[in-house]
C-alpha positions in Angstrom: -8.4 -22.0 14.8 -6.0 -22.6 12.0 -2.4 -21.7 12.4 -1.0 -19.5 9.6 2.0 -17.3 9.1 2.0 -13.5 9.3 2.6 -13.6 5.6 -0.5 -15.7 5.0 -2.5 -13.5 7.3 -1.5 -10.3 5.5 -2.2 -11.9 2.1 -5.6 -13.0 3.2 -6.5 -9.7 4.8 -5.3 -7.7 1.8 -7.0 -10.0 -0.7 -10.3 -9.8 1.3 -10.2 -6.0 1.3 -9.3 -5.7 -2.4 -12.3 -8.0 -3.3 -14.7 -6.3 -0.8 -13.9 -2.6 -1.8 -13.4 -1.6 -5.4 -11.4 1.4 -4.3 -8.7 -0.6 -2.5 -5.4 -1.0 -4.5 -2.0 -2.4 -3.6 1.0 -0.7 -5.0 4.8 -0.9 -4.5 8.0 -2.5 -5.8 7.6 -6.1 -6.8 4.1 -6.5 -5.5 2.8 -7.9 -8.8 4.9 -10.3 -10.9 7.5 -10.9 -8.2 4.9 -11.5 -5.4 6.2 -8.7 -3.1 8.6 -8.6 -0.3 8.7 -12.0 1.4 5.9 -13.2 -1.0 3.1 -11.4 0.9 1.2 -10.6 -2.3 1.6 -14.0 -3.8 -1.3 -14.9 -6.1 -3.0 -11.5 -5.8 -2.1 -10.3 -9.3 -3.7 -13.4 -10.8 -6.8 -13.0 -8.6 -7.3 -9.3 -8.8 -5.5 -8.1 -12.0 -3.1 -5.3 -12.8 -5.6 -2.5 -12.1 -5.7 -3.5 -8.4 -2.1 -4.8 -7.9 0.2 -2.2 -9.3 3.9 -2.7 -9.8 5.9 0.5 -9.3 9.4 1.5 -10.2 12.0 1.9 -7.4 11.0 5.4 -6.3 9.4 5.6 -2.9 8.7 9.3 -3.1 6.9 8.8 -6.5 4.7 5.9 -5.5 4.0 7.3 -2.1 2.9 10.6 -3.6 0.8 8.7 -6.2 -0.9 6.9 -3.3 -1.6 10.1 -1.4 -3.1 11.7 -4.4 -5.2 8.6 -5.2 -6.4 8.6 -1.6 -7.4 12.3 -1.9 -9.5 11.3 -4.9 -11.4 8.5 -3.1 -9.1 5.5 -3.6 -7.9 3.4 -0.6 -4.2 2.6 -1.5 -2.0 0.2 0.4 1.6 1.1 -0.2 4.2 -1.6 0.3 7.8 -0.6 1.0 10.3 -3.4 0.3 11.8 -2.7 3.7 10.6 -0.3 6.4 14.0 1.4 6.3 12.8 3.0 3.0 9.9 4.8 4.7 12.1 7.8 5.4 12.9 8.4 1.7 9.3 9.7 1.0 9.3 11.6 4.3 7.4 14.6 2.8 4.7 12.5 1.2 4.1 10.3 4.2 4.7 12.5 7.2 3.8 15.9 5.9 1.2 15.5 3.1 -0.7 12.3 4.1 -0.6 13.1 7.8 -1.4 16.8 7.7 -3.6 17.4 4.6 -6.8 16.6 6.6 -6.3 19.3 9.2 -4.8 21.7 6.7 -8.0 21.4 4.5 -10.3 22.0 7.5 -11.2 18.3 7.6 -12.6 18.4 4.0 -10.0 16.1 2.5 -9.4 12.6 3.8 -6.3 10.5 3.0 -7.2 6.8 3.8 -3.8 5.3 3.0 -1.9 2.4 4.5 1.9 2.3 4.4 3.4 -1.1 5.3 6.6 -3.0 5.0 8.8 -5.6 6.6 11.2 -4.7 9.4 14.0 -6.5 11.1 14.5 -5.8 14.8 
């Protein structure tokens, strides 16, 4: 088995899912031209294009809400926070809307969204 870094493993897994499923998108600050936090999305913009690798402005509530809405409409967004510390800024979108809309809709609406980001312990 080849030894790779966590960054390389994340890049490979995300790239594989983006190529496998047309509904998977990656969005967040610096994921496109700047290759993402710690270069996790390096090379993905060139391989998949700007419709799949979406650079967002610095507004966690805005792009988290965008991802939740996209997921409700059938997309499978992967949201990247520059740092996991910022996950509390879009608290309502992540912990209320994304987590509760399925039960609040009587299990009619699904929100297949991944929120990820680096963290220092």
